[in-house]
C-alpha positions, 0 to 999 in steps of 0.5 A: 475446448476439451471438459478437462481443459475446460474445467481447468480454466474454470478452476484457474479463474474461481479457485486457484486465483482465490487461493493464490492471494489467500496464501500469499496475501500477508507473506505467512512463511513465504520467502521475500523473493516472491516473484520468482516463487511465483513464476515457479508456481505458474509453470507447475499449473501449467504442467498440471493441465491448468490454463493461466489465464487473465485472473491467475496474472491478475492475482500474481500482479495484486500479490506483488503490488501488495508487497510494494513491488510496483516495477515487478507487478508491471514486469508480470504484466509483461510476461502475461503479454509474452506468453499470449494472454491478453490483459483485460480491463481488470488486468490494468485496474490491478497494475494501477492500484499496484503502482499506487501501493508502491508509491509510483503514482508517476507511473500511472499515465503510462499504464493508462496510455498502454491500455488505451493502445491495447484497445482495451476500454477502462471500465468502472473498476479502472476508474476506481483505481485511478480514484485512489491513485488522486486520493493518494496525491491529494488531486481533488479537481482531477478526482472530481473530473474523473467521476463526471467522466465516468458518468458521462460514459454511463459507467456506474459511480459506486460508494467507494468512488465517493470516498476515494474523491473524499480522500483527495480533498484538502479539507474536512467540509469539502471531503463531507460533500463526497462521504454523505453520499457514502452514507446514503449507500447503507454500505457499512463496510464503506461507512467505516472508512468515512473517518479514514476519508476525512482524515486523509483530507486533513492530511492533504491540507496539512489541518492537524487540529481538524485531524483531532476533531475529525478523530474525536468525532468517530471515536467513542471509547477507542479507536481502530489501528486504522484510525491512529494510523490515519491520525499519525500520518496527518502529523508526519505529513505536517512535519510534527513526528513528536506528536505522531510518536504521542498518537501511537502512544495513545494507541498503546494505551487503548491497547491497540497494535498493528504493523501499521503503527509500528511502521508510523512510530519508527518513522516518526523517530526517524523524522525527530532524527533528521531534525536534531542538530548534529551538536546534540550527541547525546539525545541522538544517543538516546533517540537511537536507543529507543528507536532500536527497542521498538524496532526490535519489538516490532520485528518480533511481532511483524518479522516479515513486514519490509518496511521496518527494515527499511526504516531501520537501514535509514535511521542508522545510516543517518546516525552513522551506525554502520555496525547496527546497519550491518547487523540488522541486513545480516538478520534479513539476508536473503529476504529481498533488501541489501544495504551498504553501511545503512544505505537502502538498495532494493534489490530487484529480482527478475520474474522468470518467463 
């Protein structure tokens, strides 16, 4: 390989993939039609002599996955295959995580099958991505079997894997059998995630009282945005949206805010609206007014966060306010979401090869 081309390959692997993730991760100043723009950047890199390798494709899949565009992540994978770039274990691990983030865990067995069909042996990162899926679906038994399989294959089971298994459990006691192993690792960043895993176990088992105990045990003066979000998720899954609202308001009282907290507050309002009897029109009017106030505040703070708009469209659809739905759609027109009188239809871009 010529020296210039070898240097381009090294740059694409080490530098450009990192820049991709850093520039695109939060979507700052980027249009929502991210798939088309990523394809354009890949073409520009090829014109400059950069080898678009598996590292860059993995970065693109990761970016699309972080925006919950699982279908587009898979399409980027097929573009990679058509371009003659062979997927690696890292590619499939990133793809599995994209489907997990995009709430398409049902597609993960297909991805695992395609990896075996391509004669790519799963590494520890692939299994850790699979464990994240089981943590999300609350499949504790399969998660534990996966750890056993990793040990049988001679793969290192890192603390992150134990954390995922803990999050897949259905009660705090079972979760703590696994988080204890995380504590022994001495990894402070992972140890800080232990209460999140325990709260997710409470969520799987639908045990809000245990979740409150976990929350209080791990918070001193006040919690973190992630802790408040995890606690609110417990109440949302337990069909207690009013308690989820109280959790977000407790966070606000502690001067803690995040786009995740905004999202959960709006989801709680949507759940309350769905439970409210249609005969109580005045209550729905008050709820809609409060929802609109918080939606506007959330969009002002996080204008690029797509789920805020999606929840708004669903809410206005439920309360039958087409004017508000169309106004919201108009304010975000061209950013990847379209609506017809509040009925959400996600537009799927096509990634150019």
